[in-house]
Steps between C-alpha positions, in 0.01 A plus 500: 500500500804614698843526343640217716206276411551575129865402539392166646301420185709670230662178377190281506402574137845410369508184710163391365600564138820296540309219668238501222774439244721256687238291680321355192830401336629334817164332562499355148849355553395351833182343362664360186791367701762284332787664312330843496485513879850356532645764266321777689651380828843472340490856365361648821761320710784627282343846507489502881865397522594777255298753699632392838860500379452845348380627837826373645708686240562225247603643160373336182729639230596234248877459513740211476584532867142533628431125490372515858187689392417242232556215746276670755206506257571145383481372858119518540454365147704191589292445815167531317609272214622240750161506673316463170711191432388356833829570680350688793785429739750630246284809444498579872872428511562762234322758716711422805830474315447859388702606806798522263364841396521634855239527779289784353468358148455154646195627688359643176560173314357283777183705543429525127584138418316344794197718426504400134551131580214511752256631240617239250455227758150618593385525136618145433323350801272224363129589492530819709783678317295783354297543819816508713660781301177698483446459874843644582477784249145597599590500868811714443310745280220519758749558781667782309176657375311486830805633683529787250132591526467452876809705569379790292142488626566452872859620541619489860828389661784394275587132479877535468589867448875439500462250213198614298342830613197455276375176655249512786371251753150540361637412158672190637180383668298572187750304292487207741120488494488541122751217449305266729164573338645464152656168595163382627327605176754323279487191722120493477517522121751216477400273789220621733602282798836681515358850562633524855847392389478751217431780748773396745773436243387799295551721806839342575611542139381860529724549803788345307432735209502804730831383650644473150375850423656642816828320435527648151411844640778466757752410229396794283517735796849379583605557139329839483256396228128565463428224247688191389451605139274681256372214289138513626345849513339570836655190654873550446701194404448126497622464858259773610213310343603146596662549841199353679469214253867411545432445870161327470570260210779304676276450804219371278743269317619356832140446608427316174764242592295398803192390306440280198183522293369796700547877477786626715272724709328187637816429703434425864739455795519124442597551135776741594642276771500200265671704229771618740567144616513355147734771363297618198803616300582137439190460278570797272642307204234228532195725466596704196711474193 
């Protein structure tokens, strides 16, 4: 095997080991649901805010004058707690009022909080809560994994060399196909008649996940960073691992507002048009709490 090819695969073992440790714990929390899942989302959301703010130069020393740092970490906690109490509008409001911290930190807060709220919303969807979260996570993992493998097997032209030199067009296509097929498989397991919707929305969520990945890569490149953190060996930080999920979960949550009593990936054009006309945000407090 050539030296360049070895370099392409050198981090695969570490990535697999990390995944083997993290995945079962996360899966257990997702399956059990309830307070265990809610606490996991709370901690991960706070962790992503901490990581993103650190990337932007936020200092965390405990001093009497460094109240801003404590308030910054309390912000996502307030949003998540509000959502768990059924105050979804207030929770979203907390995310958007975060502009008081400045544009850059506001972006960090909004992305982390909206991503966390989206996963909470999906898990609490009646009847299809577990399936909804698993669909999104499986599709995002498939998109990332197929893109990683396709890019290293086939190589070829770069996708966006000025943003992320390691990503290739073959990887993007592989990720798209993997996300669509995975969506179809999950849809078949949950509700066989929705297989086509599973493929279509799985592919679209895969595109969303890749956009989230590229966006985070662009931010890191602008800041001169390779990884968002070092928490997860082989993967970097929380934002490195969940960048795609942070983009895909809100889309899935929005889709779930368009259907009642059916999985969100069964959405059709008529469902989406009806949801847009009826202003779905107005039903947030009525459905949960």
